[in-house]
N, C-alpha and C positions, 0 to 999 in steps of 0.2 A: 397540180400542186408544185409550184417552183421551189426548188431548194437551191440557195445560193451559198456557196462556201467562200469565205473570205480568209485567205492566208495572209497575215501581216506581222511585222515586227512587234513584240510586246511593248507596253509602255503607255498605252492609251488609257484615259480614264473611262469609268463606267459611264459618264455623261457623254464622252466622245463616242463610245460605243453605242449608246442608245441613239444619239443623233445619226450615226451611220445606219443602223437598223431601221430607223424611222424613214430615212432618205431612200434606202433600197426599196423598202415596202411601198413608199409613196410612188416609186417609178414604175412599179408592177400595178398598182392601182389605176395609174394613168392610162395603162393599155387594157383595162377592164378585169384585171385579176381581183379577187376579193382579198383584202388585207389579211384575213384569218387564214388563208390558203398559201401564204408566203411564209416559208421557213428559212431562217438565216442562220449560218453556223459560222462563228468567229473563232479562228485559231490564231492565238498569240504564240508566235514562235520566237524564242530567244535568238539573238543575232548569232550566237555561237552554234546553232542548229541549222542554219541557212548558209549556203555557199553560192557564190557567183564567180564565173572566171577563174576556177580553181583555188579560190580563197574563201575563207569564212567571212561572212559580212562583219563579224565582230572585229576582224582585222582591217576592214576598209575605212578610209578617211571620209568616203563619200556616202556610205550607206546610214 
């Protein structure tokens, strides 16, 4: 049973998340894993809770 954890900035719509889950599941199905065995956890992280290079991502112009 694969478990895929996706950490990403918050802000995506439910439809976008649905598409992501479908695409990840399809990739596992392609290599022979039954779709019902694939578990995906989406973590929406606010930019002020994510840091890169010593700065919060909320302070960065490129994030």
